[in-house]
C-alpha positions in Angstrom: 27.2 -49.1 12.7 27.3 -46.3 10.1 24.0 -47.3 8.6 21.7 -46.9 11.6 19.4 -43.9 11.7 20.4 -41.5 14.5 18.2 -38.8 16.0 20.9 -36.3 15.4 20.3 -36.4 11.6 16.7 -35.2 11.9 17.6 -32.4 14.4 20.5 -31.2 12.4 18.5 -31.2 9.1 15.8 -29.1 10.6 18.3 -26.6 12.2 20.5 -26.2 9.1 18.3 -26.0 6.0 19.6 -22.4 5.6 23.2 -23.7 6.0 22.6 -26.1 3.2 22.2 -23.1 0.9 25.5 -21.5 1.8 25.4 -19.9 5.3 28.4 -20.3 7.6 28.9 -20.3 11.4 29.9 -16.6 11.2 26.6 -15.4 9.8 23.5 -14.7 11.9 20.7 -17.3 11.9 18.3 -17.2 9.1 14.8 -18.5 8.7 14.6 -21.8 6.8 14.0 -21.4 3.1 10.5 -22.2 1.9 10.1 -25.8 0.7 8.7 -26.6 -2.7 6.2 -29.4 -3.3 9.2 -31.6 -4.4 10.9 -31.2 -1.0 13.7 -28.9 -2.1 14.3 -25.4 -0.8 13.3 -22.6 -3.1 16.3 -20.9 -4.6 18.4 -24.1 -4.0 21.4 -24.7 -6.3 20.8 -26.7 -9.5 22.0 -29.9 -7.8 18.9 -29.8 -5.6 16.5 -30.0 -8.6 14.6 -33.1 -9.4 16.4 -35.6 -11.6 15.4 -36.5 -15.1 14.1 -39.8 -13.8 11.4 -38.1 -11.7 13.3 -38.7 -8.4 14.8 -36.1 -6.0 18.5 -35.7 -6.6 20.9 -36.9 -4.0 21.2 -33.6 -2.1 23.7 -33.9 0.7 22.3 -33.5 4.2 23.8 -31.8 7.3 25.3 -34.1 9.9 26.6 -34.1 13.5 30.0 -35.6 14.4 31.0 -36.4 18.0 34.5 -37.2 19.0 35.9 -38.2 22.4 39.2 -38.8 24.2 41.5 -41.7 25.3 40.0 -45.0 26.2 42.8 -46.2 28.5 41.9 -49.3 30.5 44.2 -49.5 33.5 44.1 -52.6 35.7 41.5 -50.9 38.0 39.3 -50.3 35.0 39.6 -53.9 33.9 38.7 -55.0 37.4 35.6 -52.8 37.3 34.6 -54.3 34.0 35.0 -57.8 35.5 32.8 -56.8 38.5 30.2 -55.3 36.2 30.1 -58.5 34.2 29.1 -60.5 37.3 31.7 -63.2 36.8 30.9 -63.6 33.1 34.0 -62.0 31.5 34.2 -58.3 31.2 31.5 -55.6 30.6 32.6 -52.1 29.8 29.2 -50.9 28.6 28.0 -49.6 32.0 31.1 -47.4 32.2 30.0 -45.5 29.1 26.3 -45.3 29.8 26.5 -41.7 31.0 27.8 -40.4 27.7 25.9 -42.8 25.4 23.1 -40.4 24.7 25.6 -37.8 23.3 27.5 -40.5 21.3 24.5 -42.3 19.9 22.7 -39.1 19.2 25.2 -38.1 16.6 25.2 -39.1 13.0 28.9 -40.2 13.3 30.9 -40.9 16.5 34.6 -41.3 16.7 36.6 -42.6 19.7 40.3 -43.1 20.5 41.3 -46.7 21.4 44.6 -46.0 23.1 45.5 -49.7 23.9 45.6 -53.0 22.1 43.7 -56.1 23.0 45.0 -59.3 24.6 44.0 -62.8 23.7 40.5 -64.1 24.6 40.7 -65.1 28.2 43.8 -63.0 28.9 46.0 -62.3 30.6 45.2 -58.7 30.5 47.5 -55.9 31.7 47.4 -52.2 32.5 50.3 -49.7 32.6 53.0 -49.8 31.3 52.4 -52.4 28.5 48.7 -52.6 28.0 46.7 -55.6 26.9 43.0 -54.9 27.2 40.0 -57.3 27.1 38.5 -57.4 23.6 35.1 -56.8 25.2 36.0 -53.1 25.1 35.1 -53.2 21.4 31.6 -54.5 22.2 31.1 -51.7 24.6 32.2 -49.1 22.1 29.7 -50.4 19.6 26.9 -50.5 22.1 27.6 -46.9 23.1 27.3 -45.8 19.5 30.8 -45.4 18.2 31.3 -45.8 14.5 35.0 -45.6 14.2 38.0 -45.4 16.5 41.5 -44.1 16.0 44.0 -46.8 16.9 47.3 -45.0 16.4 48.9 -44.2 19.8 52.2 -44.6 21.7 50.8 -47.9 23.0 49.8 -49.4 19.6 52.9 -51.6 19.5 52.7 -52.7 23.2 52.2 -56.3 22.0 53.6 -56.0 18.5 51.8 -56.8 15.3 49.8 -59.5 17.0 48.3 -57.0 19.4 47.3 -54.8 16.4 45.8 -57.7 14.6 43.7 -58.8 17.6 42.5 -55.2 18.2 41.4 -54.6 14.7 39.8 -58.0 14.5 37.8 -57.3 17.6 36.7 -53.9 16.3 35.7 -55.5 13.0 33.7 -58.1 14.9 31.8 -55.5 16.8 31.1 -53.4 13.7 33.4 -50.5 14.6 35.6 -49.1 11.9 39.2 -48.0 12.6 42.0 -45.9 11.4 45.7 -45.5 12.2 47.0 -49.0 12.4 46.8 -51.9 10.0 47.3 -55.7 9.4 48.6 -55.4 5.9 50.0 -52.9 3.4 46.8 -53.0 1.5 44.7 -52.2 4.5 47.1 -49.3 5.4 46.8 -47.8 1.9 43.0 -47.8 1.9 41.4 -44.7 3.5 38.7 -45.3 6.2 35.6 -43.6 4.7 32.4 -43.6 6.8 28.8 -42.6 6.0 27.5 -39.9 8.2 24.0 -41.2 8.5 21.8 -43.5 6.3 21.0 -43.3 2.7 22.5 -41.9 -0.5 22.3 -38.3 0.9 24.7 -39.1 3.8 28.0 -37.3 3.7 31.2 -39.4 3.2 33.7 -38.7 6.0 37.3 -39.9 5.9 38.9 -40.8 9.2 42.7 -40.5 9.4 44.8 -41.2 12.5 48.5 -40.7 13.3 50.7 -40.8 16.4 53.8 -39.0 17.4 55.6 -42.2 18.3 55.4 -45.7 19.9 57.4 -45.4 23.2 60.6 -46.2 21.3 59.2 -49.6 20.3 60.4 -50.2 16.7 58.0 -50.9 13.9 57.7 -54.7 13.2 60.3 -55.9 10.8 59.1 -55.7 7.2 55.8 -54.1 8.4 56.4 -50.3 8.4 52.7 -49.8 7.8 51.6 -51.3 11.1 51.0 -47.9 12.7 50.9 -44.4 11.2 53.6 -42.1 12.5 53.0 -38.3 12.2 54.4 -37.0 9.0 53.0 -33.9 7.5 53.5 -35.1 3.9 51.9 -38.5 4.5 48.9 -36.9 6.2 48.3 -34.5 3.3 48.8 -37.3 0.8 46.2 -39.5 2.6 43.8 -36.7 2.9 44.0 -36.1 -0.9 43.6 -39.8 -1.6 40.5 -39.8 0.6 39.1 -36.9 -1.4 39.7 -38.8 -4.7 37.9 -41.7 -3.1 34.8 -39.6 -2.5 35.3 -38.1 0.9 33.3 -34.9 1.5 34.9 -34.2 4.9 38.3 -35.3 6.2 38.9 -35.7 9.9 42.3 -36.2 11.4 42.8 -37.9 14.8 46.2 -36.7 16.1 47.9 -38.4 19.0 50.3 -35.7 20.0 51.3 -33.1 22.6 52.9 -33.1 26.0 51.4 -35.2 28.8 50.0 -33.3 31.8 50.3 -29.9 30.0 47.1 -27.9 29.8 48.5 -25.7 27.0 49.2 -27.2 23.5 52.9 -27.4 22.9 54.9 -25.7 20.2 54.8 -28.8 17.9 51.0 -29.1 18.2 50.6 -25.4 17.3 53.0 -25.6 14.4 51.5 -28.8 12.9 48.0 -27.6 13.4 48.8 -24.3 11.5 50.5 -26.1 8.7 47.9 -28.8 8.2 44.9 -26.5 8.3 46.7 -24.2 5.8 47.3 -27.0 3.4 44.9 -26.8 0.4 44.4 -28.6 -2.9 42.6 -26.7 -5.7 41.5 -24.1 -3.2 39.9 -26.5 -0.8 41.5 -27.3 2.6 42.9 -30.8 2.9 41.8 -31.3 6.5 38.3 -30.2 7.8 38.7 -31.1 11.5 41.6 -32.1 13.8 40.8 -34.0 17.1 43.7 -34.5 19.4 44.5 -37.1 22.1 47.4 -38.2 24.4 48.0 -35.3 26.9 45.6 -37.0 29.4 44.2 -33.6 30.4 41.7 -31.4 28.5 43.3 -28.9 26.2 41.8 -26.0 24.3 39.7 -25.9 21.1 40.7 -23.3 18.6 39.8 -22.3 15.0 43.0 -22.2 13.0 43.0 -21.0 9.4 39.2 -21.5 9.4 39.4 -25.1 10.6 38.5 -26.3 14.1 41.3 -28.0 16.1 40.8 -29.8 19.4 44.3 -29.9 20.8 43.4 -32.5 23.5 40.2 -34.3 24.4 41.5 -35.6 27.7 40.8 -39.1 28.9 37.4 -40.7 28.5 38.2 -43.9 30.5 41.3 -44.2 32.7 42.2 -45.4 36.1 43.6 -43.1 38.8 46.3 -41.2 37.0 49.7 -40.4 38.4 51.5 -37.4 37.0 55.2 -36.7 36.5 55.4 -35.5 40.1 54.3 -38.9 41.3 51.0 -37.8 42.7 47.4 -38.6 41.7 46.2 -35.9 39.3 42.4 -35.5 39.0 42.9 -33.8 35.6 43.7 -37.3 34.2 40.1 -38.3 34.5 38.7 -35.1 32.9 37.8 -34.6 29.3 35.4 -33.3 26.7 33.3 -34.7 23.9 33.4 -32.5 20.8 30.3 -32.1 18.8 30.4 -30.5 15.3 27.5 -30.0 13.0 28.6 -29.9 9.4 26.5 -28.2 6.7 26.9 -29.0 3.0 28.2 -26.5 0.5 26.1 -24.4 -1.9 27.8 -26.0 -4.9 29.3 -29.4 -5.3 33.0 -29.6 -4.7 33.2 -26.8 -2.3 34.0 -27.1 1.4 31.6 -28.4 4.0 31.4 -25.9 6.9 31.0 -26.4 10.6 27.7 -24.6 11.3 27.9 -25.3 15.1 30.8 -26.3 17.3 30.1 -27.6 20.9 32.0 -29.3 23.7 30.5 -31.4 26.4 32.5 -31.7 29.6 32.9 -35.2 31.0 34.6 -36.9 33.9 35.5 -40.5 34.7 34.6 -41.3 38.3 37.2 -43.8 39.4 35.2 -44.6 42.5 32.2 -45.8 40.7 33.8 -46.7 37.4 31.5 -44.5 35.3 31.9 -41.8 32.7 29.8 -38.8 33.7 28.3 -36.1 31.5 28.9 -33.2 33.8 26.3 -30.8 32.5 23.7 -33.5 32.5 24.6 -34.5 36.1 24.5 -30.9 37.3 21.1 -30.4 35.7 19.9 -33.5 37.5 21.0 -31.9 40.8 24.7 -33.0 41.3 25.9 -29.5 42.0 29.2 -30.8 43.5 30.3 -31.4 39.9 30.2 -27.7 39.1 33.8 -27.0 40.0 35.2 -29.7 37.8 32.9 -28.7 35.0 33.9 -25.1 35.2 37.7 -25.9 35.1 37.2 -28.0 32.0 35.2 -25.2 30.4 37.8 -22.6 31.2 40.6 -24.7 29.7 38.6 -25.6 26.6 37.8 -21.9 25.9 41.3 -20.8 26.9 42.5 -19.8 23.4 39.5 -17.7 22.5 37.3 -20.3 20.8 34.2 -18.7 22.3 34.6 -15.7 19.9 34.5 -18.1 17.0 31.3 -19.7 18.1 32.3 -22.6 20.4 29.6 -23.3 23.0 29.2 -25.7 25.9 26.5 -28.3 25.2 24.8 -31.1 27.2 
């Protein structure tokens, strides 16, 4: 999955040649630097020069990263996938068709796989103990996802066997994963992805942790089955990923208070501490993407690092809140899109040159994820109220002043 050429690579490279020589999101746009006959910008750092062997050096290229919220197949979602398959198993691909252009258009795309998979042929279950059809993994791959976080409060719904089936199905579909593991060795190895093709692609580490597992104990003798949030462990894994060659470290955090639009005190505290953590003057974490609250939460730049407190749900059935009523917010979410630019000198921090959010909604009536801005542009004006609510929440902590914009 991470080796295919995505159109986002070309677009980002053209837009960010100036960023590759050291500009940041806070600076005004500059004209691209003149290009020499060798293909490198004039005035580029020494690392951009031609190598002694007569070949262009491996200059890092900008890349775009897209991340999305909880994939949470309730029974109604499973039934829809069965109908879409026409009696031949389950097909979740049509559900995600509306957001596929955004996902596949990025150089690297990350999802959150909230549930574990059941055995081939079932039985499959929804809330409260989920066992989803493994065909979900096929749909995630077809949509363009490269890796999924698999650490959630439902990771242990079917014990270690459920984890093994889930990771096996993702492996079979060509989708990487982070946050749960089948062995101690697998848990100890950072998930490092290539953000685009070729030697110039950035190396991105994907970390994933959850606040808990609904009081289900870790399997006996297998404490590594799922990552539980621990600040020290997160920092240690981030630093290990750096040593393994990661240019950018992304943390998927399953945290927060369900049905609460505002991030809670623990989210705010942990985001502040993790984004402030540095090693040799370089931040340990370059981006935090949050899940679990089931409603969209704000984006915010904390200590110079973007934090998405909550992406909301990408796929979910009709959601019932703590008051016992159906809550439409449970089917609202965003896709975050971040364009990273390489540093002027090797070993320095990659910067987010552009930060965007794309409002989305899962239509429980049709069983389809809807890119709200694209739908409104196509004439579906009735989506405007939902889109505007998502926008207002996303920008609610002042992210607009730091450059966050709404995209399509």
